[in-house]
C-alpha positions as CSV (number, residue, x, y, z in Angstrom):
1,M,-31.5,-40.7,-18.9
2,G,-32.0,-39.5,-15.3
3,L,-28.2,-38.8,-15.1
4,L,-28.4,-36.6,-18.2
5,Y,-31.2,-34.5,-16.6
6,A,-29.4,-34.3,-13.3
7,S,-26.2,-33.1,-15.0
8,I,-28.1,-30.5,-17.1
9,A,-29.8,-29.2,-14.0
10,L,-26.6,-29.0,-12.0
11,G,-24.9,-27.2,-15.0
12,M,-27.7,-24.7,-15.1
13,I,-27.4,-24.1,-11.3
14,A,-23.7,-23.7,-11.7
15,A,-24.2,-21.2,-14.6
16,C,-26.6,-19.2,-12.5
17,G,-24.2,-19.1,-9.7
18,V,-21.4,-17.9,-11.9
19,F,-23.7,-15.3,-13.4
20,I,-24.7,-14.0,-9.9
21,A,-21.1,-14.0,-8.8
22,M,-19.9,-12.0,-11.8
23,W,-22.9,-9.6,-11.4
24,S,-22.0,-9.0,-7.8
25,F,-18.5,-7.7,-8.9
26,N,-20.2,-4.9,-10.9
27,P,-19.9,-1.7,-8.9
28,A,-23.1,0.0,-7.8
29,P,-23.9,3.2,-9.8
30,P,-23.0,6.4,-8.0
31,S,-25.8,8.1,-6.1
32,N,-26.9,11.6,-7.0
33,A,-25.1,12.9,-3.9
34,D,-21.8,11.3,-5.1
35,V,-22.2,12.9,-8.6
36,V,-22.9,16.3,-7.1
37,E,-20.0,16.0,-4.7
38,G,-17.7,15.1,-7.5
39,R,-18.8,18.1,-9.6
40,L,-18.3,20.4,-6.6
41,R,-14.8,19.0,-6.0
42,V,-13.9,19.8,-9.6
43,Y,-14.9,23.4,-9.1
44,E,-13.1,23.7,-5.8
45,T,-9.7,22.2,-6.8
46,G,-9.8,22.2,-10.5
47,L,-9.4,18.4,-11.0
48,P,-10.6,15.4,-9.0
49,V,-7.7,13.8,-7.1
50,S,-7.7,10.1,-6.7
51,L,-5.9,8.2,-3.9
52,T,-3.3,7.0,-6.5
53,E,-2.6,10.6,-7.6
54,M,-2.3,11.7,-4.0
55,E,0.3,9.0,-3.3
56,L,2.2,9.8,-6.5
57,Q,2.5,13.4,-5.4
58,A,4.8,12.4,-2.6
59,P,8.5,12.7,-3.4
60,F,10.3,9.6,-4.8
61,G,12.5,9.4,-1.7
62,E,9.5,9.1,0.6
63,R,7.6,6.6,-1.6
64,V,10.5,4.3,-2.6
65,L,13.9,5.1,-1.0
66,R,12.9,5.6,2.6
67,P,10.8,2.3,2.9
68,A,13.6,0.4,1.2
69,I,16.2,1.8,3.5
70,Q,14.0,1.1,6.5
71,R,13.6,-2.5,5.5
72,L,17.3,-2.9,4.9
73,G,18.0,-1.2,8.2
74,R,15.8,-3.5,10.2
75,F,17.5,-6.5,8.6
76,L,21.0,-5.2,9.3
77,E,20.1,-4.1,12.8
78,Q,19.0,-7.6,13.7
79,T,22.3,-9.0,12.5
80,M,24.4,-6.4,14.3
81,P,25.7,-7.0,17.8
82,E,23.7,-5.3,20.6
83,P,26.6,-3.1,22.0
84,A,27.3,-1.6,18.6
85,R,23.6,-1.1,17.9
86,R,23.2,0.7,21.3
87,R,26.2,2.9,20.6
88,I,24.9,4.0,17.2
89,F,21.5,4.7,18.9
90,L,23.2,6.8,21.6
91,D,25.3,8.7,19.0
92,L,22.3,9.5,16.9
93,H,20.3,10.6,20.0
94,L,23.1,12.9,21.0
95,A,23.2,14.3,17.5
96,G,19.5,15.1,17.6
97,R,18.5,12.3,15.2
98,P,19.4,14.1,12.0
99,G,16.9,13.5,9.3
100,G,14.7,11.5,11.7
101,L,17.0,8.5,11.3
102,S,16.7,5.6,13.6
103,A,19.6,3.4,14.3
104,G,18.5,0.9,11.7
105,D,18.1,3.6,9.1
106,F,21.6,4.9,9.8
107,I,23.1,1.5,9.5
108,A,21.3,1.0,6.1
109,V,22.5,4.3,4.8
110,R,26.0,3.7,5.9
111,Y,25.9,0.2,4.3
112,V,24.5,1.6,1.0
113,A,26.9,4.5,0.9
114,T,30.1,2.4,1.4
């Protein structure tokens, strides 16, 4: 009988712990200052802008293509011989780094384009 009471007590403690944990995930209500600031922002800009909306306003090339090309460029640059990599770097430097391309970016663009 003692085992039954102990298991019930432990079950209640566990249930309370789960309840408290779930309650802690509930966001705090906004303060009056936050509400007023949000309303003022609507009047200033027209619509509130979230971080996600700001990120999505960037062009597709900057959000998706450039990071993909940079990752591919870093990978290809590591597998390329050092003299060839140095030569590409010097050529890009002499050309004024068109488009802000690094040697790895140029290698990736050349690889994708051909």
